[in-house]
C-alpha positions as CSV (number, residue, x, y, z in Angstrom):
1,M,-26.1,-24.9,-10.3
2,Q,-23.7,-22.4,-10.6
3,L,-20.2,-22.8,-9.8
4,E,-18.6,-19.8,-6.9
5,N,-15.5,-18.5,-7.7
6,F,-12.6,-16.2,-5.2
7,T,-15.2,-12.4,-6.9
8,D,-18.2,-14.6,-5.1
9,L,-16.8,-15.3,-1.7
10,L,-14.7,-11.8,-1.7
11,N,-18.6,-10.3,-1.9
12,Y,-20.2,-12.8,1.1
13,A,-16.3,-11.5,2.9
14,S,-17.6,-8.0,2.5
15,G,-14.2,-8.1,0.8
16,F,-10.0,-7.8,1.1
17,S,-8.5,-5.4,4.0
18,T,-6.9,-3.1,4.0
19,N,-3.2,-4.8,4.1
20,A,-3.9,-7.5,2.7
21,N,-1.9,-8.5,-0.6
22,K,-4.3,-9.3,-3.9
23,N,-0.4,-10.9,-5.5
24,K,-0.5,-13.0,-3.0
25,I,-2.9,-15.8,-1.9
26,T,-2.5,-19.5,-1.2
27,L,-5.3,-21.9,-2.3
28,S,-5.6,-25.6,-0.6
29,R,-7.1,-28.1,-2.4
30,L,-8.1,-31.3,-1.1
31,A,-6.6,-33.8,-4.2
32,T,-8.6,-37.1,-5.1
33,N,-6.0,-39.2,-3.6
34,G,-6.6,-36.2,-0.3
35,E,-3.8,-35.1,-0.2
36,R,-3.8,-31.7,1.0
37,I,-2.2,-29.4,-2.4
38,Y,-0.4,-25.6,-1.6
39,Q,-1.3,-23.2,-4.6
40,N,0.0,-19.5,-4.9
41,L,-2.3,-17.6,-6.9
42,N,-2.8,-13.9,-6.8
43,Y,-6.4,-12.3,-7.8
44,L,-7.1,-12.5,-10.9
45,A,-5.3,-16.7,-11.3
46,L,-7.3,-17.7,-8.3
47,D,-10.4,-15.8,-9.1
48,E,-11.1,-17.9,-13.3
49,N,-10.6,-21.2,-10.7
50,P,-13.5,-22.3,-9.9
51,L,-14.4,-23.1,-6.0
52,K,-14.6,-27.2,-4.6
53,D,-16.4,-28.6,-1.5
54,G,-13.1,-28.3,0.9
55,D,-10.6,-25.7,-0.4
56,E,-8.6,-23.2,2.3
57,I,-8.0,-19.8,1.2
58,F,-5.4,-17.7,2.9
59,V,-4.8,-14.3,1.9
60,H,-1.2,-12.6,3.2
61,A,0.0,-9.0,4.2
62,L,1.2,-6.7,3.2
63,P,5.1,-7.1,4.1
64,N,5.6,-3.7,6.7
65,T,8.8,-3.0,5.7
66,P,8.5,0.8,4.5
67,R,9.2,0.8,0.3
68,N,11.3,4.2,-1.1
69,I,12.9,5.5,2.0
70,I,15.8,8.7,1.6
71,R,18.8,8.5,4.1
72,I,20.8,11.8,4.3
73,V,23.6,10.9,6.8
């Protein structure tokens, strides 16, 4: 049986949304003692880890802050 990775999950979900921050993804995983552990990862780091039963993944949104603004006052 082959374990699924994050790319497989993305394919099931039709990919990232347009405002997804691929550099800020939170993986929530159950430890052996039942405690939940949170890791902040980017897309490539998360894709290297096989998913486990009980994993929860939250993809953060890109910030709404405008960038590269020039103001002339």
